[in-house]
N, C-alpha and C positions, 0 to 999 in steps of 0.2 A: 682854280676852284670849280667844282662841278655844280652846274645849275640844277636845282630841283624845281620841276614845273610847279608853278604856283596855282592853287585853286582859290580864286577870289569869290567870295559870296557876299551879296548885299541883300539884307533883309529889310523890307520896307513896306509902305502902304501908300495908296494914292493921296490920302489926307496927310498934310504936313504936320509933323510932330508939334504939339503945343509949345514946347520949349524952343522950337526951331523956326519961328515965324518968318524970319528973313532969309532962311537957308533954302537951297534948292530942294525940290522934291526928291524922294527916294529914287524914282526912275531916272530923273535928271542926274543924280549922283552916280548911278550905275553907268549911264552913257558917258558922262564926263570922265569917270575913272578909266573906262575902257579906252577912250580916245587918248587920254593923257599917258597911260601906260604904253599903248601902241607907239606913241611918238617918242617917249623917253627910252624905251627898250625895244627897238624894232628887231624883227626876226628872232625874238626870244619868246617862245610859246608860253601861253598861260591860258587857263580856263577861267571864265567869269560867268556868273549866273545871278539872276535877280530872283528873289523869293518873295512873293506877295504874302505878307503875314495875315491878310484877310481872306485869302483864297483857300481852296481845298488843298490840304497838304497830306499827301499819302506817305511821305517819308517821316519816320518818328523823330529823327534829329531835327528836321526842319520844323516840325510841329512843336517840339520842345523849345526851340529858340523863339518861335512866334509867340508861344504862351508866355515865355519869360519877358518878352517885350511888352505884351499886353498887360502883364502884371507889374509893369514899371521897373523891372530889374535892369533893363537896358532901354535907352532911347533909340529911335530909328531915324534914319537908316543906320543899321548895324553892319559894320564891315569886318569880315573875317578873312584871313589869309592862312590857308592850311590849318584851319581850326583854331587859330589864335585871333582873339579880338584885337583889331587894330584901331578902330574908332567907332564912335556912336554919336548920333545927333548931327551936329555940324561937323562934317568930315574935312580933315586937313590932308593935303597931299603928301607932305614931308614924311609922316609916319608910314604911309603906304609905300613910298619909295624906299625908306629905310628897311622895311620888312622884306621887300623884294630883293634888295641888295644883300641882305643877310642870307638869302637863299641862293645867292650867286649871280643875280642879274647885274648886268653892266650897262650903265647909261651910255648912249651913243655920244661920242665927242662931236661938238659943233665945229664945223670947218671955218 
Protein backbone atom coordinates (compact mmCIF):
# COMPACT_ATOMS: atom_id res chain seq x y z
CA UNK A 1 0.00 0.00 0.00
CA UNK A 2 1.37 3.41 -0.94
CA UNK A 3 1.58 5.95 1.82
CA UNK A 4 0.02 9.34 1.14
CA UNK A 5 1.84 12.06 3.10
CA UNK A 6 -0.49 13.27 5.82
CA UNK A 7 -1.11 16.94 6.42
CA UNK A 8 -2.18 17.32 10.03
CA UNK A 9 -3.69 20.62 11.14
CA UNK A 10 -4.55 21.65 14.68
CA UNK A 11 -6.77 24.71 15.06
CA UNK A 12 -6.76 26.16 18.53
CA UNK A 13 -6.32 29.06 20.92
CA UNK A 14 -4.31 29.87 24.04
CA UNK A 15 -7.45 29.88 26.17
CA UNK A 16 -8.72 26.38 26.97
CA UNK A 17 -12.13 25.54 25.49
CA UNK A 18 -14.90 25.98 28.11
CA UNK A 19 -16.06 22.39 27.57
CA UNK A 20 -12.51 21.06 27.87
CA UNK A 21 -11.50 22.33 31.32
CA UNK A 22 -9.32 19.35 32.27
CA UNK A 23 -7.96 18.79 28.77
CA UNK A 24 -4.52 19.94 27.58
CA UNK A 25 -4.24 23.27 25.77
CA UNK A 26 -4.42 23.40 21.98
CA UNK A 27 -0.67 24.04 21.75
CA UNK A 28 0.02 21.13 24.14
CA UNK A 29 -2.19 18.92 21.95
CA UNK A 30 -0.19 19.95 18.87
CA UNK A 31 3.13 19.12 20.55
CA UNK A 32 1.78 15.85 21.99
CA UNK A 33 0.42 14.68 18.62
CA UNK A 34 3.67 15.53 16.86
CA UNK A 35 5.72 13.52 19.39
CA UNK A 36 3.28 10.58 19.48
CA UNK A 37 3.13 10.29 15.68
CA UNK A 38 6.93 10.52 15.39
CA UNK A 39 7.28 7.65 17.88
CA UNK A 40 4.59 5.40 16.38
CA UNK A 41 5.47 6.00 12.70
CA UNK A 42 9.22 6.76 12.59
CA UNK A 43 10.74 7.68 9.23
CA UNK A 44 7.28 8.15 7.73
CA UNK A 45 6.99 11.81 6.72
CA UNK A 46 4.05 14.00 7.62
CA UNK A 47 3.39 17.71 7.84
CA UNK A 48 1.87 19.18 10.98
CA UNK A 49 0.91 22.75 11.69
CA UNK A 50 -0.76 24.73 14.42
CA UNK A 51 -3.23 27.47 13.50
CA UNK A 52 -4.05 30.06 16.16
CA UNK A 53 -7.73 30.88 15.63
CA UNK A 54 -7.31 34.19 17.45
CA UNK A 55 -4.36 35.32 15.34
CA UNK A 56 -4.19 37.09 11.99
CA UNK A 57 -5.17 34.54 9.33
CA UNK A 58 -4.31 35.34 5.72
CA UNK A 59 -5.48 31.98 4.35
CA UNK A 60 -9.24 31.94 3.57
CA UNK A 61 -9.61 28.27 4.50
CA UNK A 62 -7.92 28.81 7.87
CA UNK A 63 -10.08 31.88 8.49
CA UNK A 64 -13.21 29.85 7.64
CA UNK A 65 -12.35 27.10 10.15
CA UNK A 66 -11.46 29.71 12.79
CA UNK A 67 -14.79 31.43 12.23
CA UNK A 68 -16.68 28.13 12.45
CA UNK A 69 -14.94 27.34 15.75
CA UNK A 70 -15.71 30.80 17.13
CA UNK A 71 -19.36 30.33 16.13
CA UNK A 72 -19.42 27.03 18.10
CA UNK A 73 -19.78 24.74 15.08
CA UNK A 74 -16.63 22.98 16.32
CA UNK A 75 -14.84 22.78 19.66
CA UNK A 76 -11.12 23.43 19.77
CA UNK A 77 -8.58 22.10 19.42
CA UNK A 78 -9.89 20.89 16.07
CA UNK A 79 -7.73 18.24 14.38
CA UNK A 80 -7.86 17.61 10.64
CA UNK A 81 -5.87 15.12 8.61
CA UNK A 82 -5.88 15.76 4.86
CA UNK A 83 -8.99 17.97 5.25
CA UNK A 84 -10.95 15.36 7.23
CA UNK A 85 -12.07 16.24 10.76
CA UNK A 86 -10.57 13.62 13.08
CA UNK A 87 -11.39 15.12 16.46
CA UNK A 88 -12.41 18.23 18.35
CA UNK A 89 -12.25 19.34 21.96
CA UNK A 90 -10.69 16.54 23.98
CA UNK A 91 -8.51 14.78 21.38
CA UNK A 92 -8.07 11.00 21.52
CA UNK A 93 -5.05 9.36 19.88
CA UNK A 94 -6.72 6.21 18.47
CA UNK A 95 -8.77 8.04 15.79
CA UNK A 96 -5.62 9.93 14.75
CA UNK A 97 -3.68 6.66 14.39
CA UNK A 98 -6.60 5.05 12.50
CA UNK A 99 -6.71 7.95 10.03
CA UNK A 100 -2.95 7.71 9.44
CA UNK A 101 -3.08 3.95 8.94
CA UNK A 102 -5.91 4.43 6.44
CA UNK A 103 -3.42 6.57 4.49
CA UNK A 104 -0.87 3.74 4.54
CA UNK A 105 1.20 4.57 7.61
CA UNK A 106 2.59 1.49 9.34
CA UNK A 107 3.28 1.43 13.08
CA UNK A 108 6.79 0.41 14.06
CA UNK A 109 6.89 -3.03 15.63
CA UNK A 110 8.27 -3.06 19.16
CA UNK A 111 11.23 -5.39 19.63
